[in-house]
N, C-alpha and C positions, 0 to 999 in steps of 0.2 A: 877612042879613046877606050884605054886598054882597060881589063877589069881588072879591079884588084883583088878580088876572088875566084878563084874558077866556082865554077856550077856543083862543083863534089861540096868544096868545103860552104858552100853558104848550105847546101843540102844538109851538111855535118853538124853544123850551128842549129839548122831548123831544131835538130832533131836533136841534140843536147838539153834547147834551152828549158824544154817545161820540167826536164827530171834534175835541172838546177833551182827553179821556180818551188818545184813541190818540195826536195829536199831543205829549203832555207822556209818553208813553213813547217814543217816537223821540226826545226833547229827551234824557230820562236815560242811554237808551239810547247816545247817540252821545257824552257827557258822561266816558259810563263805559269805551265802546270809546277815548274820545281819551287817556284816563289813564294804560289799560295800555297804548297804543305810547309813550305818553312818560316810563315807566316802563322799556320792553322798552329794550335800548342795540340800532338797527336795522345792516346793515351798511354800509359807506360804500364810496358809488357812484364808482368813480375815470373823472379824464375819458375815458381809452380807451376803457370798456366792462368793464372788471373791475372785480371786486367784493371789496373788503378787509375784513376781519372781524378787526379788529385788538384785540393785547392787549398789555398793556408788557412789552417786549425788551431784551437788551443784545444793540447790533452785535457786540461783543468777544467773546462765547460763544453768540448764538443759532446755528443750525444753519443749515444751505440748504434743509434739507425741513421745518423751523418756519418761516422765512421765507415758502415756495411753500404752505403750508398756511392764512396768514393773506393771502393774495389774491396777496402780492407778488410782479411777473414773474419771469421765468427772469432779467432781464439784469441786473434793479435787486440779485436775492439773489447772483446770481455774483459781480456787485462788492463788496459787502460780504464774501464768503465770500474771495475772491482779494484783498481790501486788509489784512485778518489775516495772509495764505499770505503777506505779502511782509514779516513780520514790525512792522504797522505797529498801533497800538492807536488805538480811539476814546477821544478825554480829554474830547469835547464833545460835547454830540448836533450841533453845526453839521458836525462832521468826515465825517457820514453825507450831507451838502450835497453834498459832492465828488465823491460816487463815480460810478463812470460806470454811468447807466441811472436813476438818479435822476431825474428831470424839480425844479423847482421848487412844481408842485403836488403831485407823490407826496409829497415832502421835508415840506410842509406838514399832509399827513395824519399822516405819519410821526410826526411830533415830539413830538408829548404824553408816545406810544407809549415813546419815546427812553428808556430809564434803564440809566445809566454806573454798572456794580461800584464800592466803592471803592478796590479795589486800581488802575483804571485811568484816574481821577477825577486832573487836575491837582493835585498837593497844594499845599496852600494855604502859605504866608508871611508872616514877619511880616517888615517893611519899617522902615529907619529913619526912615524919613520922616513925621510923624502931623502935620503941622503945616496940613495942607489937609485941612478939612471934609467930607465923603465924600460930601454933599451936594449938596456945590457946586461940585464938581470940574471943570476947566476947563484949556485948555492954557495954560501958562505961557508961553508966546510965548521958548521957546531955541532957538538952534542945536542940532541932533540929527542924526544918522547911525542909520537906522533897520539897517543892519548890522550896528553893534558895539554896540547896547544890549544889557544885561540887562534880566531880565525887572523888576529893580530901575529899572533908567535909564528903563524903557516906565513905570515904575506915576510915578518922580518928574516925568515930564512935568504930571500932574496931572490929562489925562483920561481913565485908564485904570484901573479898580479892579484888584484884586491878581490875577484869574482872566482878567481881560483880556490885563494883562502877560504874563504867563504862556503866555497861545495863543499871543499874537501871537512869541514867541519858536519855537515851533512849528510855529504856519506857514512861517516863516522859514528852519526849516534846513529841512520836509520840501520847499521849491520852492526852494535851495540860493540864497537870498539873495533881496534884490529889485536888479534891476538899472537900475535909471531910477527916477525919483518917478513915474510914470505904472504904475510894476510898485508899487509902495506904495501907492495909491489903489485899487489893485484888489483891498487886502485887504476881508475881509467887514465889518471892524470897523470902517473906518475909512467915513465916512460924509463928501458930497456939502459938509456946511457944517465937520463935523470939518477934513475935508482943503485948505477956502479959507483957513482960521488955517493950519494946518502948514506950508502950501508953503512961502512967504519962505522958513523956519526950517529946510528938510531938506535935508541937504548928503551928495552920496551919491558918493564919490569914484571917479572915472573906471578905475583900478584895480577897481573892482567889478560895472564892468557886464560881464568877461569873467568870472564869474562860472557855473559850468555848471549844465543844469535841473535839476540834481539834484548830490548826489555822487557817481552811481554812475559809474564811467570804466572803458571798455573793459579788460579783462583777460589783451589778448594772448594769446591764447589759439586754438588750427587751430581752427575751423570748419568747416562745413556747411553754408549755410542753407536745402538742401533737405532733409535731413531732423531737424533743429533741431525737438522743441518749442516751444510757448511758455512752459516751463520750460527748457528748454535757451537759448532766445532771453535770460532774465533771468537765466543766469544768468553771460551774457555781461559783462555789469555795465555797460553801458550802456543800455541801455532799462526801462523799467518794465513793471513787471505788464498794465497797459492797450495797451501799446505794443507786447508780446510775444507779448500774444492779437489783438495787427492785423496783426502781421506774418504768424502763420499765415495770417489770413484770406485778406491779400492774396496767400499763396504761393499756396495752396490756388485764388483767385478765377482765377490766371493757368495756372495747372495745373505751376508750378515754375522756378527759373529753370534760361533755359541760358544764360545766360553770366556773367559779372564785373561785364558794362555793364547788365544788365537789375537786379543785384541794384542796384548804384549808383543805378541811376533810383527806385527804393521812395523815397515821398515821405519816410520815415523817416529817409535817410541822407543829411547834410547831407557837405559837402566835405571837412570835417577829419575827423570821423569817416570819414569811405571811407578816406580819409590812411590813419590808421590802421589800418583792416582790411586792407586789401589785400593786406600780404605773408600774412597766414594764413587768406585764403579755400583753401578746398578746396571743389569743386564736384563733386556725381556728377551723371553724367547723368540727364537725367526723359528717357521718353516724351510725345512730340510729342502732347499734349492736343486735338484739333480739337472747335472748337463746333460746336454746331446751332444753325447762323442762325434755324432757326423759334423758336425755344427760347431762344434768348439773350435775357438780360435789359439795361438800358441799360449797368448796374457790369460789367457782365462785357466789352460792345462796346466800353467806355472804356479798360479794361483789355490793349489790344491795338496793339500799334502801328502809327499812322497811321490813326487811329481815335479826333476830339473827339469834344465833347459834342454838337456838330452834326451829325456827321457820322451820329454813334450816336441820335440822334432821327429822320432821314430813315429812315435805317437801317428803323427801329421803321416808323413812318407807312406807307412803301410798301408792307412786307410786310403791314400790316392789307389798304391796298387791293389787293394782288395776293391775299389769302387767303394766301402763303405764298410761300417762295420755294424753286424750283422746280430752278434752277442757281447755283452761287455768282459765277458770269459775271452775272448779274444787276443786282450793284450797279453796274454802269459805266452802266446807266441812272440813276442819279442821279449831279446834275448836281454835287453837293458830293465826290464821290468822281472820283478824275485817275487815271488810269491808272499813273502813278507810285508811288501809295498801293493801289491795288488789286495791284499787287506785290508788294507789304510786307505783306499781310496775307491774300491766295490761298491760301495754305498749311492757314491756320488753320481755317477754316470747313470746313464740309459740310452739306447740306440734307436732313432729313428728309421723304420725299414723302409718309410716310403724314398729316403734320398739315397738310397742304395744307388748305383749306375749297373743297370743291366746286361749279360751279355746276350744276343742274339745266336747261341751255340750252333745255329743254321746256317749261318749267314756271316757269323764276324771273321774277320783276317787271322791267319795265323801269329801275325803279332802281338795285336790286343790278346788273343788265348792265352800265347806262352808268357806275357809280365805277369797274369792272374800269379801267387804264389800259391793256388791251391792246384795249378794244373801243368803236374810235372812234365818233363820232355818227353817219357816213354808213354803216360797217357795224351800227349799232342798229339804224337806219331799217329796212336789208333783211333784218336777222333776225326784225324782229318782222311785217314786211308776209310776209316768206317761212313765217313759222308761223301765223299767221293764216290765211292761203291754202294751205298744204300740211297744218298740222297738227304736223309736228313733226320731228325726223333721227332717224336709226336710229345713224349715225357719223360722225366728222370730214372724211370722204373725199365724202357727201353736200353738204357746205358749198364743195367746190373746185366739186362739178356744178352748184349752184344760183349759180356764180360770187359770192361772199357774202366770203371768203378766197384770198387767195395761199394757197402752199403753205409759204411763211413762216412768213405769220400764224395758219397753221392749225397749227404746230410748234408756236409759241410759247404756243399756248391749247391746247394735247391737254393737259398736266399741268390742268389748272383746271374742266375740263368731265366732264358728266355725263348718260348717256343713259336716261332712265327710258322705257321701253317703252309707243310710241304705235302704231296704229294708223294707215298710213299707206295709201292708198289708190293 
């Protein structure tokens, strides 16, 4: 009987069979592994690099520690807790979006896990108008004042659900009213298409433009801006919880308020509030806290009188080129620093010489020497030529003997040079 397959074909099948078996095994393992990974809830990566392990939570009852355990950063966690401490509640999930420290991307991740307890939710009501089909609600083209409407009034406009109508009232009360048409447009419940329909019908009386940002007002009590805590600033009645914390940070960055004018210049104090507060301010003396010029950042520099954003940027850039400041007077090297401005902030600074970046003059490469502002191109050529022939230096005095620097130049560079031992013939 003739063979169906040749010996060569049988040998090929035998060799190919293990490859087919292994391939099927790998495929089955990959599918199984994928199924397992899909069924396991993986942690969510946040854009800032942190990892969230979220679970359902009620922002009205969750603790700071629980939020941190879920991976929420400390600023957002503290903002949620502080919001409650101010006597407010989260009635809808969107209330979490306005908390300081919660970005749009973070809120998008938190929203599916936010559960508002029954006792905190906006209570539903019955409304007299039932002629509008819920699925076909649209603005009814009638004039309205968003500062005067009740929840029923917003509902009767035809374009808001019952829950949205109540949320609008709460939003208005929390923000102290709408001072302009654009203020109303900024509400998170008003999209651009709806605002375009409503705009011709919105009437906000001029008198309402004087509405305060919130209903809080200065309580006319004596206070010391140098000693109040964030809670103390909040109790004055004219600052929100977030503003109270910002005032404490602003004061600490400045080292305290040394005069009433320094307090008045705070970005949170407008002229009207200043006139109310002025008779009640009592300032305790503060010790002058001098700033280390070699560790100050741009925010610290800008807080000093006489230094703006441009000057602060030039100070930091020059510090990098120098390797650190040896004297406050070196600020006069900068074109943006006038003698008049220098007189304003000269006493505000000191220089920590331990933070100066030293140059090993005997071994430093030409590029490192060239970037230093005190080493000119002619001086650099002399340094490199002499070092090549001489081998190096043991001290600054040798630069004078070798006619590389003048006495003045040597003194300016003294804080920046170090000498590694070399054998000099």
